[in-house]
C-alpha positions as CSV (number, residue, x, y, z in Angstrom):
1,M,-20.6,-8.0,40.3
2,F,-16.9,-7.7,39.3
3,A,-14.3,-7.2,41.9
4,A,-12.8,-4.3,40.0
5,R,-16.1,-2.3,40.0
6,Q,-16.2,-2.6,43.8
7,R,-12.9,-0.8,44.0
8,N,-14.0,1.9,41.4
9,L,-11.5,0.9,38.8
10,L,-14.1,0.5,36.1
11,P,-16.4,3.4,35.0
12,D,-20.0,3.1,36.1
13,F,-22.2,2.9,33.1
14,S,-25.2,1.5,34.9
15,D,-27.3,4.6,34.3
16,R,-26.6,4.6,30.5
17,G,-26.8,1.9,27.9
18,K,-24.1,0.9,25.5
19,T,-25.5,2.9,22.7
20,Q,-25.5,6.1,24.7
21,V,-21.9,5.6,25.7
22,L,-20.9,4.9,22.0
23,A,-22.8,7.9,20.8
24,A,-21.0,10.1,23.2
25,R,-17.6,8.8,22.0
26,E,-18.6,9.3,18.3
27,Q,-19.2,13.0,18.9
28,I,-15.7,13.6,20.1
29,M,-13.9,11.4,17.6
30,T,-12.6,12.8,14.3
31,I,-11.9,10.7,11.3
32,H,-9.3,11.9,8.8
33,H,-9.3,10.3,5.4
34,F,-5.9,10.6,3.8
35,V,-5.2,9.2,0.4
36,H,-1.5,9.0,-0.4
37,R,-0.9,10.0,-4.0
38,G,2.7,9.5,-5.1
39,S,4.4,11.8,-7.6
40,C,3.4,9.3,-10.4
41,V,-0.3,10.2,-10.1
42,G,-1.4,13.6,-11.2
43,D,-4.7,15.5,-11.2
44,G,-4.7,15.8,-15.0
45,P,-5.3,13.3,-17.7
46,P,-3.7,9.8,-17.4
47,V,0.0,9.7,-18.2
48,D,1.8,7.4,-20.6
49,V,2.0,3.8,-19.3
50,A,5.7,3.5,-19.8
51,A,6.3,6.8,-18.0
52,W,4.1,5.7,-15.1
53,R,6.0,2.3,-14.9
54,L,9.3,4.1,-14.9
55,C,8.1,6.6,-12.2
56,R,6.8,3.8,-9.9
57,L,10.0,1.8,-10.3
58,L,12.2,4.8,-9.5
59,E,10.0,5.6,-6.5
60,A,10.5,2.0,-5.3
61,G,14.3,2.4,-5.4
62,F,15.3,0.7,-8.6
63,P,18.5,2.0,-10.2
64,V,17.7,4.3,-13.2
65,D,19.1,2.1,-15.9
66,L,17.3,-1.0,-14.6
67,A,14.1,0.9,-14.1
68,K,14.2,2.2,-17.8
69,Q,14.8,-1.4,-19.1
70,L,12.0,-2.8,-17.0
71,A,9.5,0.0,-17.8
72,A,10.1,-0.5,-21.5
73,E,9.5,-4.2,-21.4
74,P,5.7,-5.0,-21.6
75,G,6.3,-8.6,-20.5
76,I,7.4,-7.4,-17.0
77,D,4.8,-7.2,-14.3
78,V,5.5,-4.0,-12.5
79,H,3.0,-4.7,-9.8
80,A,4.7,-8.0,-9.0
81,L,8.1,-6.2,-8.9
82,L,6.7,-3.6,-6.5
83,A,5.2,-6.3,-4.3
84,L,8.5,-8.1,-4.0
85,V,10.3,-4.9,-3.1
86,D,7.6,-4.1,-0.6
87,R,8.3,-7.4,1.1
88,G,12.0,-6.6,1.4
89,C,13.4,-8.0,-1.8
90,P,16.3,-5.9,-3.3
91,P,15.3,-4.4,-6.6
92,D,18.0,-6.2,-8.6
93,L,16.9,-9.5,-7.2
94,A,13.2,-8.8,-7.9
95,A,14.1,-8.0,-11.5
96,R,16.0,-11.3,-11.8
97,I,13.2,-13.3,-10.3
98,L,10.5,-11.9,-12.6
99,S,12.6,-11.6,-15.8
100,P,11.3,-13.5,-18.8
101,V,13.1,-16.7,-19.5
102,P,14.9,-16.4,-22.9
103,G,13.5,-18.7,-25.6
104,L,10.1,-19.3,-23.9
105,R,8.3,-16.3,-25.3
106,G,5.3,-17.3,-27.4
107,R,5.2,-20.9,-26.3
108,S,2.0,-22.4,-24.8
């Protein structure tokens, strides 16, 4: 026997099994499912990809001019940009890190 039980510090579940205790807890717990939907996601039909890209970049804190340039460039991975910013990288630096290298487009 545990020393703590002797001093009545632990609840006494000897008359109930583990499943009965868990079932009692489940009845009083409430689970709320919340899905965060940013302003870039609407209930209607899908939006234009470039508009979505621009919206996501602006939400992440990119300056307007830079966000417009990045959203219009199909070679830029917006998801990678957002991942860098989520990890604390400033938007300007994230754009520099992921910008295409001039002269390498189309090479294999």
